[in-house]
Every structure is written in C-alpha cells, then in structure tokens.
C-alpha positions as CSV (number, residue, x, y, z in Angstrom):
1,M,-8.4,-12.5,-17.1
2,Q,-11.1,-10.9,-19.3
3,R,-8.7,-8.2,-20.6
4,W,-6.0,-10.7,-21.4
5,Q,-8.3,-12.9,-23.3
6,E,-9.7,-10.0,-25.3
7,K,-6.2,-8.8,-26.2
8,L,-5.3,-12.3,-27.4
9,E,-8.5,-12.6,-29.5
10,E,-7.8,-9.2,-31.0
11,Y,-4.2,-10.1,-31.9
12,V,-5.2,-13.4,-33.5
13,L,-8.0,-11.7,-35.5
14,G,-5.4,-9.2,-36.7
15,L,-3.2,-12.0,-37.9
16,I,-6.1,-13.7,-39.7
17,E,-7.2,-10.5,-41.4
18,G,-3.6,-9.5,-42.3
19,R,-3.8,-6.2,-40.4
20,I,-0.7,-7.2,-38.4
21,T,2.5,-7.5,-40.5
22,G,6.2,-8.1,-40.1
23,R,8.4,-11.1,-39.4
24,R,6.7,-12.0,-36.1
25,A,3.3,-11.8,-37.7
26,A,4.4,-14.2,-40.5
27,A,5.7,-16.6,-37.8
28,G,2.4,-16.3,-35.9
29,R,0.4,-17.0,-39.1
30,G,2.6,-20.1,-39.7
31,A,1.8,-21.3,-36.1
32,L,-1.9,-20.7,-36.6
33,R,-1.8,-22.6,-39.9
34,A,-0.2,-25.6,-38.2
35,L,-2.9,-25.5,-35.5
36,S,-5.6,-25.2,-38.1
37,W,-4.5,-28.5,-39.7
38,L,-4.7,-30.2,-36.4
39,Y,-8.1,-28.7,-35.6
40,G,-9.4,-29.5,-39.1
41,G,-8.3,-33.1,-38.8
42,A,-10.0,-33.5,-35.4
43,V,-13.2,-32.0,-36.8
44,Q,-13.2,-34.4,-39.8
45,L,-12.5,-37.4,-37.6
46,R,-15.4,-36.5,-35.3
47,L,-17.8,-36.1,-38.3
48,A,-16.5,-39.4,-39.7
49,L,-17.3,-41.2,-36.4
50,Y,-20.9,-39.9,-36.5
51,R,-21.3,-40.8,-40.2
52,A,-20.0,-44.4,-39.5
53,G,-22.4,-44.8,-36.6
54,L,-19.6,-45.3,-34.1
55,I,-21.0,-42.4,-32.2
56,R,-24.8,-42.1,-32.2
57,P,-26.8,-39.0,-31.5
58,N,-29.4,-38.9,-28.8
59,D,-33.0,-38.9,-30.0
60,L,-35.3,-37.2,-27.5
61,G,-38.5,-37.9,-29.4
62,C,-39.4,-34.3,-30.2
63,Q,-38.6,-31.7,-32.8
64,V,-35.0,-30.5,-32.6
65,I,-33.9,-27.5,-34.8
66,S,-30.3,-26.3,-34.8
67,I,-29.5,-22.7,-35.8
68,G,-25.8,-22.0,-36.3
69,N,-22.9,-20.9,-38.4
70,M,-20.1,-22.3,-40.5
71,T,-17.8,-19.5,-39.1
72,V,-17.1,-17.8,-35.8
73,G,-18.1,-14.2,-35.5
74,G,-21.3,-12.2,-35.9
75,T,-23.7,-13.5,-38.6
76,G,-26.7,-12.0,-36.9
77,K,-27.9,-15.3,-35.5
78,T,-29.8,-14.1,-32.4
79,P,-32.6,-12.3,-34.4
80,V,-33.0,-15.4,-36.6
81,V,-33.4,-17.6,-33.5
82,E,-36.0,-15.1,-32.2
83,V,-38.0,-15.2,-35.4
84,F,-38.1,-19.0,-35.5
85,A,-38.9,-19.4,-31.8
86,R,-41.7,-16.8,-32.0
87,A,-43.2,-18.3,-35.2
88,L,-43.2,-21.8,-33.7
89,E,-44.7,-20.6,-30.4
90,Q,-47.4,-18.7,-32.2
91,A,-48.2,-21.8,-34.2
92,G,-48.9,-23.7,-30.9
93,R,-45.6,-25.4,-30.1
94,R,-44.1,-25.5,-26.6
95,V,-40.7,-24.1,-27.4
96,A,-37.4,-24.2,-25.5
97,I,-34.2,-22.5,-26.6
98,L,-31.1,-24.4,-25.5
99,S,-27.9,-22.3,-25.3
100,R,-24.5,-23.1,-24.1
101,G,-24.3,-19.6,-22.4
102,Y,-21.1,-18.3,-24.0
103,R,-19.2,-16.0,-21.6
104,S,-21.7,-16.6,-18.8
105,V,-20.5,-17.1,-15.2
106,K,-19.4,-20.7,-14.8
107,P,-20.4,-23.0,-12.0
108,P,-17.9,-23.3,-9.1
109,V,-14.7,-25.3,-10.0
110,H,-15.4,-28.0,-7.4
111,D,-18.9,-28.6,-8.9
112,R,-17.5,-28.9,-12.5
113,L,-14.7,-31.2,-11.3
114,A,-17.2,-33.5,-9.4
115,Q,-19.4,-33.8,-12.5
116,K,-16.4,-34.6,-14.8
117,L,-15.3,-37.4,-12.4
118,N,-18.9,-38.6,-12.0
119,L,-18.7,-38.2,-8.3
120,R,-22.2,-36.9,-8.2
121,E,-25.1,-36.2,-10.6
122,G,-24.7,-32.9,-12.5
123,S,-26.6,-29.9,-11.5
124,P,-29.7,-29.0,-13.6
125,P,-29.4,-26.5,-16.4
126,R,-29.7,-22.8,-15.7
127,V,-33.3,-21.6,-16.3
128,V,-33.1,-18.2,-17.8
129,S,-36.8,-18.1,-18.4
130,D,-39.5,-20.7,-17.6
131,G,-41.8,-19.3,-20.2
132,R,-43.5,-17.1,-17.6
133,R,-40.8,-14.9,-16.1
134,L,-37.1,-14.1,-16.2
135,L,-35.1,-15.9,-13.6
136,L,-31.5,-15.0,-14.2
137,D,-29.5,-11.9,-15.2
138,S,-27.2,-11.6,-18.2
139,A,-24.1,-12.3,-16.2
140,M,-25.4,-15.7,-15.1
141,S,-27.1,-16.6,-18.4
142,G,-25.0,-14.9,-21.1
143,D,-25.9,-12.1,-23.4
144,E,-27.9,-13.9,-26.1
145,P,-29.9,-16.2,-23.8
146,Y,-30.9,-13.2,-21.7
147,M,-31.8,-11.1,-24.7
148,L,-33.9,-14.0,-26.2
149,A,-35.7,-14.6,-22.9
150,S,-36.5,-10.9,-22.6
151,N,-38.0,-10.7,-26.1
152,L,-39.8,-14.1,-25.9
153,P,-41.7,-14.2,-22.7
154,E,-43.7,-17.3,-23.6
155,V,-40.6,-19.4,-24.5
156,T,-38.4,-21.4,-22.1
157,V,-34.7,-20.5,-22.3
158,L,-32.1,-22.9,-20.7
159,V,-28.3,-22.7,-20.5
160,D,-26.0,-25.7,-20.2
161,K,-23.0,-27.0,-22.2
162,D,-24.7,-30.4,-22.2
163,R,-27.8,-29.8,-24.3
164,V,-28.9,-33.4,-24.1
165,K,-29.3,-32.8,-20.4
166,S,-31.0,-29.4,-20.9
167,G,-33.2,-30.9,-23.7
168,K,-34.5,-33.7,-21.3
169,Y,-35.1,-31.0,-18.6
170,A,-37.1,-28.9,-21.1
171,I,-39.3,-31.9,-22.0
172,R,-39.8,-33.4,-18.6
173,R,-40.0,-30.3,-16.4
174,Q,-41.2,-27.6,-18.8
175,G,-43.5,-29.7,-21.0
176,C,-41.7,-28.6,-24.2
177,D,-42.2,-30.4,-27.5
178,T,-39.8,-28.3,-29.7
179,L,-36.2,-27.6,-29.0
180,I,-34.1,-24.9,-30.7
181,L,-30.3,-25.4,-30.4
182,D,-28.9,-21.9,-30.4
183,D,-25.5,-22.1,-32.1
184,G,-26.1,-25.8,-32.6
185,F,-25.0,-26.8,-36.1
186,Q,-21.9,-28.5,-34.8
187,Y,-23.7,-30.0,-31.8
188,L,-24.2,-33.5,-33.0
189,S,-25.0,-35.2,-29.7
190,L,-28.7,-34.6,-30.4
191,R,-30.5,-35.8,-33.5
192,H,-31.7,-32.7,-35.5
193,R,-35.0,-32.5,-37.4
194,L,-33.8,-29.4,-39.3
195,D,-30.4,-27.7,-39.6
196,I,-30.4,-24.0,-40.3
197,V,-27.1,-22.3,-41.2
198,L,-26.5,-18.6,-41.4
199,V,-24.0,-17.1,-43.8
200,D,-22.8,-13.5,-43.6
201,A,-23.1,-11.9,-47.0
202,R,-20.1,-9.7,-46.3
203,Q,-17.7,-12.4,-45.1
204,P,-19.3,-15.7,-46.1
205,F,-16.3,-18.1,-46.1
206,G,-14.3,-17.1,-43.1
207,Y,-11.1,-16.3,-45.1
208,E,-11.5,-19.9,-46.5
209,R,-9.4,-21.3,-43.8
210,M,-10.1,-23.4,-40.7
211,L,-9.7,-22.1,-37.1
212,P,-7.4,-20.6,-35.9
213,R,-5.8,-19.6,-39.2
214,G,-9.2,-18.5,-40.5
215,L,-12.8,-18.3,-39.1
216,L,-14.2,-21.6,-40.4
217,R,-15.5,-24.0,-37.7
218,E,-15.6,-26.8,-40.3
219,P,-15.0,-27.0,-44.1
220,M,-17.6,-25.1,-46.2
221,R,-18.5,-28.3,-48.1
222,N,-20.2,-29.5,-44.9
223,I,-22.9,-26.9,-45.4
224,K,-24.6,-29.7,-47.3
225,R,-26.0,-30.9,-44.0
226,A,-28.2,-27.8,-43.8
227,G,-31.8,-27.9,-44.8
228,F,-32.2,-24.2,-44.7
229,I,-29.6,-21.5,-45.4
230,F,-30.1,-17.8,-44.4
231,I,-27.8,-15.3,-46.2
232,T,-27.7,-12.5,-43.6
233,K,-26.8,-8.8,-43.8
234,C,-27.7,-8.6,-47.5
235,G,-27.9,-5.3,-49.4
236,P,-31.2,-4.3,-51.1
237,G,-30.4,-6.4,-54.2
238,G,-29.8,-9.6,-52.2
239,A,-26.6,-11.7,-52.8
240,P,-27.2,-13.5,-56.1
241,E,-23.5,-14.5,-56.6
242,L,-23.2,-15.9,-53.1
243,R,-26.5,-17.7,-53.5
244,R,-25.2,-19.4,-56.6
245,K,-22.0,-20.6,-54.8
246,L,-24.1,-21.9,-51.9
247,R,-26.4,-23.7,-54.3
248,E,-23.3,-25.5,-55.7
249,L,-22.3,-26.6,-52.2
250,N,-25.8,-27.6,-51.2
251,P,-28.3,-28.4,-54.1
252,H,-31.3,-29.3,-51.8
253,A,-31.4,-26.6,-49.1
254,E,-33.9,-23.8,-49.1
255,I,-32.0,-20.5,-49.4
256,S,-33.4,-17.2,-48.0
257,E,-31.8,-13.8,-48.3
258,C,-32.4,-11.4,-45.4
259,C,-31.2,-8.1,-44.0
260,H,-31.2,-6.7,-40.5
261,R,-33.7,-3.8,-40.3
262,S,-33.5,-1.1,-37.6
263,K,-36.9,-0.6,-35.9
264,Y,-36.5,2.0,-33.1
265,V,-34.2,3.2,-30.3
266,Q,-35.0,2.5,-26.6
267,D,-33.6,3.8,-23.4
268,V,-31.3,1.1,-21.8
269,F,-32.7,1.8,-18.3
270,R,-36.3,2.6,-19.0
271,Q,-39.0,1.5,-21.4
272,E,-39.0,4.8,-23.4
273,R,-38.9,4.2,-27.1
274,Y,-38.3,6.7,-30.0
275,G,-38.8,6.3,-33.7
276,L,-35.7,6.2,-35.9
277,E,-36.3,9.8,-37.0
278,W,-35.1,10.7,-33.5
279,L,-31.5,10.0,-34.7
280,R,-31.6,12.4,-37.7
281,G,-29.2,15.2,-37.3
282,R,-28.4,14.2,-33.7
283,R,-24.8,14.1,-32.5
284,V,-24.2,10.7,-30.9
285,A,-21.5,8.4,-29.6
286,A,-21.5,4.7,-30.4
287,L,-20.3,2.1,-27.8
288,S,-20.3,-1.6,-28.8
289,A,-18.7,-4.9,-27.9
290,I,-19.8,-7.1,-30.9
291,A,-18.0,-9.0,-33.6
292,V,-18.5,-6.4,-36.3
293,P,-18.8,-2.9,-34.7
294,E,-18.4,-1.2,-38.1
295,S,-21.8,-2.5,-39.2
296,F,-23.5,-0.9,-36.1
297,E,-21.7,2.4,-36.6
298,S,-22.4,2.6,-40.3
299,E,-26.1,1.9,-39.6
300,L,-26.2,4.8,-37.2
301,S,-24.7,7.1,-39.9
302,R,-27.2,5.7,-42.5
303,L,-30.0,6.6,-40.2
304,G,-28.9,10.2,-40.1
305,A,-27.0,10.4,-36.8
306,E,-23.7,12.3,-36.7
307,L,-21.0,10.1,-35.0
308,V,-18.8,12.3,-32.9
309,H,-17.1,9.5,-30.8
310,T,-16.9,5.7,-30.9
311,G,-15.9,3.0,-28.4
312,R,-15.2,-0.6,-29.4
313,R,-14.6,-3.5,-27.1
314,A,-14.0,-7.2,-27.7
315,D,-17.1,-9.3,-28.5
316,H,-19.1,-10.1,-25.3
317,H,-17.0,-7.7,-23.2
318,R,-18.7,-7.0,-19.9
319,Y,-18.6,-3.3,-19.0
320,S,-17.7,-1.9,-15.6
321,Q,-19.6,1.0,-14.2
322,Q,-16.4,3.2,-14.2
323,E,-15.7,2.3,-17.8
324,V,-19.1,3.5,-18.9
325,I,-18.9,6.7,-16.9
326,E,-15.5,7.5,-18.5
327,F,-16.9,6.8,-22.0
328,V,-19.9,9.0,-21.3
329,N,-17.7,11.9,-20.1
330,R,-15.5,11.6,-23.2
331,S,-18.6,11.5,-25.4
332,I,-20.0,14.7,-23.8
333,A,-16.7,16.4,-24.2
334,A,-16.8,15.5,-28.0
335,G,-20.3,17.1,-28.2
336,A,-22.5,14.0,-28.0
337,E,-26.2,14.4,-27.2
338,A,-26.8,10.7,-26.6
339,I,-24.9,7.4,-26.3
340,L,-26.1,4.6,-28.7
341,T,-25.3,0.9,-28.2
342,T,-26.6,-2.4,-29.5
343,E,-29.4,-4.5,-27.9
344,K,-26.8,-7.2,-27.0
345,D,-24.6,-4.6,-25.3
346,A,-27.6,-3.1,-23.5
347,V,-28.1,-6.3,-21.4
348,R,-24.5,-6.0,-20.2
349,M,-24.7,-2.3,-19.3
350,P,-24.3,-1.5,-15.6
351,F,-26.9,0.7,-14.0
352,L,-25.9,4.4,-13.8
353,E,-27.7,6.5,-11.2
354,R,-26.7,9.8,-12.9
355,R,-26.9,10.1,-16.7
356,D,-26.1,13.5,-18.2
357,V,-27.1,12.2,-21.6
358,P,-29.5,9.4,-22.6
359,I,-28.1,5.9,-23.2
360,L,-30.1,4.0,-25.8
361,F,-29.9,0.8,-27.8
362,L,-30.9,0.3,-31.4
363,R,-33.5,-2.4,-31.9
364,V,-32.8,-4.5,-35.0
365,E,-35.0,-7.3,-36.5
366,I,-34.7,-9.7,-39.4
367,E,-36.5,-8.8,-42.7
368,M,-36.6,-11.5,-45.4
369,L,-35.8,-10.4,-48.9
370,S,-36.6,-13.8,-50.4
371,G,-37.6,-17.3,-49.2
372,D,-40.5,-16.1,-46.9
373,D,-42.8,-18.8,-48.3
374,A,-40.2,-21.5,-47.7
375,F,-39.8,-20.3,-44.1
376,R,-43.5,-20.5,-43.5
377,D,-43.7,-23.9,-45.1
378,W,-41.0,-25.2,-42.8
379,I,-42.9,-23.9,-39.8
380,R,-46.0,-25.8,-40.9
381,R,-44.0,-29.0,-41.5
382,I,-42.4,-28.8,-38.0
383,C,-45.8,-28.1,-36.4
384,F,-47.8,-30.9,-38.1
385,E,-45.3,-33.8,-38.2
C-alpha cells in the first residue's frame, strides 16, 4: 500500500512540475485542473461559512498558535515549531504541541468506525511526550511529532486528528496553557491567537494553482489571515522581492526572513556528534525521504562532502531493514565512507546490528536573517496576555 501511494504521489508531482510530457500527461493535467476547481470551491465555501459565523471555532480559553503553510511540501516547518515551542517554554509557559500525526499508524478500523458512528466516546489522543519522557516511537506518533518530542523534553506533544479534543486533554490532564497547532493554519475548528505561515523562498506560490493541479492548499490571498510570515530557506541576501509581494498580499503581518543552518552531524544509533568539518573531503552517500531531497544533497556538497551515491524515497517513506542494508552495500561499493541522512529520516531508520560504515544525520536549525525583534516581541505578548 505504501509503495503504491508513493508512486502515485510521484506521478502527480511529475504532472504538476511538467516533468512528465505527452498526450497522456496532458490529459492527466486536465483531470487535475478539473479536480482543483472542485477542491478550490470547497475550500472557499468552508472559509465563507466560518466568516459568516455559520460555523464557529471552539475557544479553549488559552493561547492557541497555529504554524502552517499555504502549500503542501517541505517549507522547513518543524524547526520553526521547535523554535517557538522552546522560546515559549523558556519564558514560563506550559506548552503542548498538537499534531495530526501524518503517516503515523492509525487506530484499528473498528475503533475509528465506532467513533464516527458515535457508538462510544473516542479514545484519548496519543501522548508522544508528557513533558517528562518519550512514550511512543515514530511509527505510532509520526516523524515530526517524535522529532519534536525528542528535541523538546519539557514540552507535551500530542497526536490526534481532532485537535479540539487533544487541546482539551492538554489543558485538563497536562496543565498546559499554550497550544501550538503543528500544520494548523487551515485548522479552523479552534480559535487562534496567532497564525504563523511559512513560505519557501524557492517555491513560494505552489505553481500558482490549487491542489491537485498545483501545490496550494488555499488561494495565496488568504495569507492575509496570518499575523507572522516566515520566509524560509533564504539565501544570504534574504528574499527582498518575495518580501515585497507578500507585503502586498498582507499589509499588517510581521515578516521574517530565515535560513536553515547546519549545526553538526550525529550518529543515528548513538549519541556521538561530530563538527561539520568532519564532512570536508569525505566520500559520503546521501539517503533521504523528504519533500525536497535536492536541498539536503546540495547542503552536503556545500559543506565539503563528496557525494558518491544518493538514494531518494517519497516524503515520509518508512524504511525497511533490508532496504537500508542494500543501500549501505551499494554505497560502500561506490566508495562511500559514511551514510548521511536527515534528522527526520533518522527517526524512521531501523536499527542495524552490523554497520560497516557510520550512519549519521545532519542537524539543522533555523537562523533568522531579519525579524528577530518582532519574533521576541510576539513571545512577550503571548506570555503576558
């Protein structure tokens, strides 16, 4: 099932990007265009119902911050969630991150069916971390929730599609007073105190088409709901032209430009860390299952590593042990001295008893190029209101 879904996603992405050509591809793009009109209409109707007050968001009586995207794909959201959660926790807030747990193991079918039919009360959200210890693995929780829980030991991390339910659980059972909705810009069932939107500097407007013909979740004009916009993956000079366009779409939001800065490499199976200089001149293989693998591979090259072999899988792909062993063997045959992967991939990596070369992940953190004062001001406002 996973392989079939990954192949379909890759094919649709090829149609969107124009990499697949021919008569069948043209017909496929026509079908996607028709579906995007239907999807766009449904999105606009839903937003109109909320604006008219016919559907009302739940108010849980605490600070709720959404961090999300206008597009599908990798904008570098997880490091931004981590930065906000850490800053709020250090400022004295009791923080819970609420995630839907994309690609995590689903509850049993009979349990989901009973909840939909209201035959019994739904099960509580999955507690990835209670702010003291990790309680679930990445398969049960999903990649990003597990990664966040690992890096934020003082923060509660919950997984449930119903974030009203998980929000109530965080407040009543965990004593939390601040909720961060991971990938929550389109989650309107909860009233938000602040909406934070991430825009990828390299592909900001999702081919300017709605899903599934493009990558937009909703029209770009709706970015006017955001109170803070992060332009991610900027070059050293920032993104002044993109900043100007976003300012036209949203005159009132704070806009911050930031980049993803590599910090160190760490063994996937042990706590051993090495400085970035460890990569210089070293022959390595790169294995990743993320939305934009090119950015990871180019970063390794920029850091001085010599890429001798690469492996790319669909975003959120869960590796089998045999698959990793085969990749390691091919990498060694190509002359690799080490296998490099991303931190997100590391949480999905099956344990290998025998490793003829080290398998390491690249730790990446957010670095603000502009807007740092505005960020700190928002943290103060959230903490003292």
